[in-house]
Structure formats: C-alpha cells, structure tokens
NUMINU-428010 format. One record per residue (C-alpha): residue number from 1; residue in one letter; x, y, z. Coordinates in steps of 0.2 Angstrom, whole numbers, plus 2048, in hexadecimal, padded with zeros to 3 digits. Layout:
REM NUMINU-428010
   nr  rest    u    v    w
  NUM     a    X    Y    Z
...
END
This chain:
REM NUMINU-428010
   nr  rest    u    v    w
    1     m  E68  663  726
    2     t  E6F  671  71D
    3     l  E6A  673  70A
    4     d  E7B  670  700
    5     a  E7A  66C  6EE
    6     t  E7A  659  6F1
    7     t  E6A  65A  6FC
    8     a  E62  666  6F1
    9     t  E66  65A  6E2
   10     r  E5C  64C  6EB
   11     f  E4D  657  6EE
   12     a  E4D  65D  6DC
   13     r  E4D  64C  6D5
   14     l  E3D  649  6DF
   15     a  E33  657  6D7
   16     l  E3B  655  6C6
   17     d  E35  643  6C7
   18     c  E23  647  6CA
   19     i  E1E  658  6C3
   20     h  E1A  651  6B1
   21     r  E16  63F  6B9
   22     e  E03  63E  6B5
   23     y  DFF  62E  6BD
   24     p  DFB  629  6CB
   25     n  DF0  637  6CD
   26     k  DE2  63E  6D9
   27     i  DD7  64C  6D2
   28     s  DCB  656  6DA
   29     h  DBF  659  6CC
   30     v  DAD  65E  6CA
   31     l  DA5  657  6BB
   32     q  D97  660  6B3
   33     s  D96  654  6A5
   34     e  D9F  645  69C
   35     s  DA9  652  692
   36     d  DB1  656  6A3
   37     v  DB9  645  6A4
   38     r  DCB  648  69D
   39     a  DDD  644  6A3
   40     p  DE4  64F  6B0
   41     s  DF1  656  6A3
   42     a  DE2  65C  699
   43     l  DD9  664  6A8
   44     t  DE8  66C  6AF
   45     p  DF7  66B  6A3
   46     v  E02  676  6AF
   47     f  E00  66D  6BF
   48     y  DFA  65B  6BB
   49     g  E08  651  6C3
   50     c  E0F  64C  6D3
   51     f  DFF  643  6D8
   52     d  DF4  652  6DA
   53     w  DF3  664  6D6
   54     h  DF9  66C  6E6
   55     s  E08  661  6E6
   56     a  E0C  665  6D4
   57     v  E0C  677  6D9
   58     h  E18  675  6E8
   59     g  E22  669  6DE
   60     h  E25  678  6D1
   61     w  E28  683  6E0
   62     l  E36  677  6E6
   63     l  E3E  679  6D5
   64     v  E3E  68B  6D5
   65     r  E43  68D  6E6
   66     l  E53  681  6E3
   67     c  E57  688  6D3
   68     r  E57  699  6DA
   69     t  E62  694  6E9
   70     f  E6F  689  6DE
   71     p  E6E  691  6CD
   72     d  E7E  68A  6C8
   73     a  E7A  678  6CF
   74     e  E7B  669  6C3
   75     f  E68  666  6C4
   76     a  E64  678  6BF
   77     p  E63  676  6AC
   78     a  E57  667  6AF
   79     i  E4C  671  6BA
   80     r  E4C  680  6AE
   81     r  E46  674  6A0
   82     a  E38  66D  6AB
   83     l  E33  67F  6B0
   84     a  E32  685  69D
   85     t  E28  676  699
   86     s  E1B  67A  6A6
   87     f  E19  68D  6A6
   88     r  E13  690  694
   89     p  E05  69C  690
   90     d  DFA  68E  688
   91     r  DFC  683  698
   92     v  DF8  691  6A3
   93     a  DE9  696  699
   94     k  DE2  685  69A
   95     e  DE3  686  6AE
   96     v  DDB  696  6AD
   97     e  DCC  68F  6A3
   98     y  DCC  680  6B0
   99     f  DCA  68C  6BF
  100     q  DBD  695  6B6
  101     g  DB1  686  6B4
  102     e  DA1  683  6BD
  103     d  DA2  67F  6D0
  104     r  DB5  681  6D0
  105     r  DB5  68F  6DC
  106     p  DBB  684  6EA
  107     f  DC9  67B  6E0
  108     e  DD8  679  6EA
  109     r  DD3  686  6F6
  110     p  DDB  68B  701
  111     y  DEB  67F  701
  112     g  DEF  67E  6EE
  113     l  DEB  690  6EB
  114     a  DF7  696  6FA
  115     w  E05  68B  6F2
  116     l  E03  693  6E1
  117     l  E05  6A4  6E9
  118     q  E15  69E  6F1
  119     l  E1A  697  6E0
  120     s  E16  6A9  6D9
  121     t  E21  6B0  6E8
  122     e  E30  6A6  6E3
  123     l  E2F  6AA  6D1
  124     d  E2D  6BD  6D5
  125     e  E3B  6BF  6E1
  126     w  E48  6B5  6D5
  127     n  E52  6C1  6CB
  128     d  E53  6B6  6BC
  129     e  E4D  6BA  6AA
  130     d  E44  6A9  6A9
  131     a  E3D  6AB  6B9
  132     r  E35  6BC  6B5
  133     a  E2E  6B5  6A5
  134     w  E26  6A6  6AE
  135     a  E1F  6B0  6BB
  136     k  E16  6BB  6AE
  137     t  E10  6AB  6A6
  138     l  E08  6A5  6B6
  139     d  E01  6B5  6BC
  140     p  DEF  6B3  6B4
  141     l  DED  6A3  6BF
  142     v  DF5  6AC  6CE
  143     v  DE7  6BA  6CB
  144     i  DDA  6AE  6CC
  145     a  DE0  6A5  6DC
  146     t  DE2  6B6  6E4
  147     q  DD1  6BA  6E1
  148     r  DCA  6AA  6E7
  149     l  DD3  6AD  6F7
  150     l  DCD  6BF  6F9
  151     e  DBB  6BA  6F6
  152     w  DBC  6AB  702
  153     y  DC5  6B0  712
  154     p  DB7  6BE  716
  155     k  DAA  6B0  714
  156     l  DB1  6A5  721
  157     t  DA8  6A6  731
  158     g  DB7  69D  73A
  159     p  DC8  695  737
  160     i  DC9  683  730
  161     r  DD4  67A  73E
  162     t  DD8  66A  734
  163     g  DE9  661  732
  164     e  DE6  660  71F
  165     h  DE4  66A  70F
  166     s  DD4  674  715
  167     q  DDE  67C  724
  168     t  DDD  68F  724
  169     a  DEC  694  72E
  170     f  DFA  68C  723
  171     a  DF3  693  713
  172     m  DF1  6A4  71C
  173     g  E04  6A4  71F
  174     l  E09  6A0  70D
  175     a  DFD  6AD  706
  176     l  E02  6BA  712
  177     d  E14  6B7  70D
  178     w  E0F  6B9  6FB
  179     a  E06  6C9  6FF
  180     r  E13  6D1  708
  181     s  E20  6CD  6FA
  182     r  E15  6D2  6EC
  183     k  E0F  6E1  6F6
  184     h  DFD  6DD  6F4
  185     e  DF5  6E7  701
  186     a  DE3  6E0  700
  187     m  DE9  6CF  703
  188     r  DF4  6D3  711
  189     a  DE7  6DE  71A
  190     l  DDA  6D0  718
  191     l  DE5  6C3  71F
  192     e  DEC  6CD  72D
  193     k  DDA  6D2  732
  194     r  DD3  6BF  72F
  195     g  DE1  6B9  739
  196     r  DDD  6C4  747
  197     d  DCA  6C0  746
  198     f  DCD  6AD  746
  199     y  DDC  6AB  752
  200     l  DDF  6BA  75E
  201     e  DD4  6B4  76C
  202     d  DD8  6A2  76B
  203     r  DDD  69A  77C
  204     g  DE3  68A  782
  205     w  DE7  67F  773
  206     r  DEE  66E  778
  207     l  DFB  665  76D
  208     s  DF8  655  775
  209     f  DE8  653  76A
  210     e  DF3  653  75B
  211     p  DF6  64D  74F
  212     g  DE8  645  746
  213     g  DED  635  73E
  214     q  DEF  63C  72D
  215     d  DF3  64E  730
  216     f  E02  656  726
  217     l  DFF  667  72E
  218     s  DFD  66B  741
  219     p  DEE  675  745
  220     g  DF5  67E  755
  221     l  E07  680  74F
  222     a  E01  688  73D
  223     e  DF6  694  747
  224     a  E04  69A  752
  225     d  E10  69C  742
  226     f  E03  6A6  739
  227     m  E01  6B1  749
  228     r  E13  6B5  74B
  229     r  E12  6BC  739
  230     i  E05  6C9  73E
  231     l  E08  6CD  750
  232     p  E17  6D7  757
  233     q  E23  6CC  761
  234     a  E1D  6D2  773
  235     q  E0B  6D0  76E
  236     f  E0E  6BF  766
  237     a  E18  6B8  775
  238     q  E09  6BD  780
  239     w  DFD  6B5  774
  240     l  E06  6A5  774
  241     t  E06  6A4  787
  242     a  DF3  6A3  787
  243     f  DF2  698  776
  244     l  DFF  68B  77C
  245     p  E00  68C  78E
  246     e  E08  67B  78F
  247     l  E18  684  788
  248     t  E18  68E  798
  249     p  E1E  688  7A8
  250     a  E0F  686  7B5
  251     a  E0E  696  7BE
  252     p  DFF  6A2  7C5
  253     d  DF3  6A9  7B8
  254     a  DFC  6B4  7AC
  255     f  DF1  6B8  79D
  256     d  DDE  6BC  79E
  257     g  DDB  6B0  7AC
  258     l  DE2  6A1  7A2
  259     a  DEF  696  7AC
  260     s  DFF  699  7A5
  261     g  E06  689  7A6
  262     i  DFF  677  7A3
  263     p  E0A  669  7AA
  264     v  E12  65E  79B
  265     d  E1D  651  79B
  266     p  E2E  658  792
  267     d  E32  647  78C
  268     t  E22  644  782
  269     w  E1D  656  77D
  270     l  E1B  657  76A
  271     r  E24  648  765
  272     p  E26  645  752
  273     a  E18  63B  74A
  274     i  E1B  629  745
  275     v  E16  623  733
  276     t  E12  610  734
  277     d  E0F  60E  721
  278     k  E19  61A  716
  279     s  E10  612  706
  280     d  DFF  619  70C
  281     g  DFD  62A  706
  282     k  DF3  630  715
  283     l  DFD  628  722
  284     a  E0D  630  71A
  285     h  E06  641  71D
  286     l  E0E  63F  72F
  287     d  E1F  640  726
  288     g  E1A  651  71F
  289     l  E12  656  731
  290     n  E24  654  738
  291     l  E2B  660  72B
  292     s  E1E  66C  72D
  293     r  E1E  66C  73F
  294     a  E31  66F  73F
  295     w  E2E  67F  734
  296     m  E20  686  73E
  297     l  E29  683  74F
  298     e  E39  68D  747
  299     g  E2C  69A  742
  300     i  E26  69B  753
  301     l  E37  69D  759
  302     e  E39  6AB  74D
  303     g  E2B  6B5  755
  304     l  E30  6B4  767
  305     p  E3D  6BE  770
  306     t  E4F  6B6  771
  307     s  E4D  6B6  785
  308     d  E3C  6AC  785
  309     p  E3E  69D  790
  310     r  E33  693  784
  311     r  E40  693  777
  312     d  E4A  684  77D
  313     r  E3B  679  77C
  314     l  E35  67F  76B
  315     r  E47  67D  764
  316     e  E48  66B  76B
  317     a  E37  666  762
  318     a  E3C  66F  753
  319     l  E4D  666  751
  320     a  E45  655  754
  321     h  E37  658  747
  322     r  E44  65E  73A
  323     a  E4D  64E  73D
  324     a  E40  642  73C
  325     g  E37  64C  72D
  326     l  E47  64C  722
  327     r  E4B  63A  725
  328     a  E3B  636  71D
  329     v  E3E  63F  70C
  330     t  E44  630  703
  331     g  E39  62E  6F4
  332     e  E38  61C  6F8
  333     h  E25  61D  6F6
  334     y  E1C  628  6EA
  335     a  E0F  62B  6F7
  336     g  E1B  637  700
  337     g  E28  639  6F2
  338     h  E1C  644  6E8
  339     w  E1C  653  6F5
  340     l  E27  650  704
  341     g  E37  658  6FC
  342     s  E2B  668  6FA
  343     f  E29  669  70D
  344     a  E3B  664  710
  345     v  E42  672  705
  346     y  E35  67F  70D
  347     l  E3C  67A  71E
  348     v  E4F  679  71A
  349     t  E50  68A  710
  350     q  E44  692  71E
  351     r  E39  699  711
  352     g  E2C  69E  71E
  353     l  E37  6A8  729
  354     a  E39  6BA  72C
  355     r  E2B  6BE  720
  356     r  E25  6CE  728
END
C-alpha cells in the first residue's frame, strides 16, 4: 500500500472518531483516596480518548503525521480543530498535575511516554505555525516524560523482553529517534549505552518461540530494529548473525563459536499471525503485531548492506506482514479500531527509517 489521500482519509477518520471519545475506557490509575475516583477526561483531559492513554497519544500523533503529510487534504481542517481542542494550556497543566501525583512515576512507562516523545518529534519537525504553538503547549508534559525515562533506564538491571507495553526495545527506538531529532544529547547517550548494555552480547534468539498469544510487538525483531539504529552497518550485520542465526544459511561457525545457521523451513518461517476474534482487545493485538513486525523487518533491511544475502528472506517476510496487517485496519471493531490506524501510518509513512 502507498499512502495516498484516500487511504490517509480512512486512517484519519479512525483517530478522529476516537481521540475525544471517552468511553469505553481502560485506565491505569493509582487511587490514594475516594477523591481520586474521577472520569478519564477529568484525570487526563488531553489524552483521555481512544480507550486508553497511550492510544490517545498515538492517535494524536497519527493526526499530526497525516496533516503534516497532506496539508491540503479534505480532512486537514477537521484534524486542526481536533488538535486545537486537545492542545490547550489548561488541559496540559492538568495532565502535568496528574503525572506529579503520588505513586505515578511508573504511569505509562515506557510505551506511552515513548509515544509522547514521538508526538513531540512530529510537531517539532512540522514547519507550521499551529504546530509550533502546540509543541510549546505540550512541552511541559514532554519534559516530565523525558525525565521519567532518564531516571528509569539507568535503574534497569536488564531489558524487558515482552510483546506488550512494558517492552524496552521498541520504546527505546522511539525515544532515541526523538533524542536525535531534538538533539537531546543526554537521552541519546543514555539510550545508546543502555542498548549496548542490554543487547550487544545477545546470541541465538529463536523467532519460533514468538509470538505470544496477545503480543503486538516482537521482542526479537524490536531488539534488532533498535540495534540497527546504534551500530555501524558492518557491525550490525555481524551482530545479527549471532542474534538471529536462523536467518543465515547453515555453515561452519562464523561468530564467537556460534553456528551461523539454524535449519528452518522457508515455507513456515515467520508467518503472519492470525486473529481468531477481532472483537477481543487482547487477541486483536496480533493484528498490530503484523504491522509492527513489518516495519521492524524493514528497519533491519535498512541496517544491512545491500549485498547481504539475508535481504530476500527479510523482504518477503516484511511484505507478507505488511499485507496481513493493513488488511486488518478496518475499524469494524473498536478493539482494534482505536489504535491500529496509528501502527498502519507509522508503517506506510516509514516514520522509523533512516533515523541516524
């Protein structure tokens, strides 16, 4: 799929339909007393729609991305009105107040915070008067998210290798892209160091153990997609040989004593995931997994030399996951409709590529 105005309109409608839709809603909220029992829009009046806080954040990112890409599209005025409604100083001040509440340091860490940085990146890079004003309005919240991540990553004794929101690798990729765009040297240096600490010595990951039944991120591919961001091309290619040996044809030992190839069936390797009930929010995660796998595979391709023999297999898998993932972005069920559009736009606009 190429992103033309017709396709962009379909994705825009998904986000416009949900960013100010308060219910149904799933909040992750620490209560200190009965006074904390309030509606989502009272707790976090910027990001209260789209079922949960992080989906509201990347729903806003979707709208910014599409309005920036198609400034003259028919949907652009509606997007601008929606963003102007959300990005008001009084609303952001309430979000800041919420984040500063007792026992809320872990709130939306790391996934939601990383998407907030990605939203900030999109606003900062958009040469538009409204976008500059919205970025300035949102900045107090971005400062808090930045500080939370700067404090947290050094405390981790190891990476978090899940297929859901707590995963470190995907969030680190979004945050690193922000740090490089914003020229935030402290965040950049920390993430590059922690990435090497967490992942540089990893060996022998097997994709046959993925996915979990409700994953929307691949632990293995997300790690590789992050490492291509921080390693020179030749070193990344060598690292990938050790980390994903099943990609390499069976051969004598080639890297630190690890066999360079693990026999795999090319007809069954890394097939797209199948969702058996798209009305079930957790099971519908697998539609998002297909989309995120596609952009992660494309990211790995970006990190490899053009002559690398693994490229054909990676490209075939990326295309298969892209097709399966995009077919699922219909909005038929709110379980997927409130967030899959963001993943689709991140994929088809290649937001994560060439961020060095």
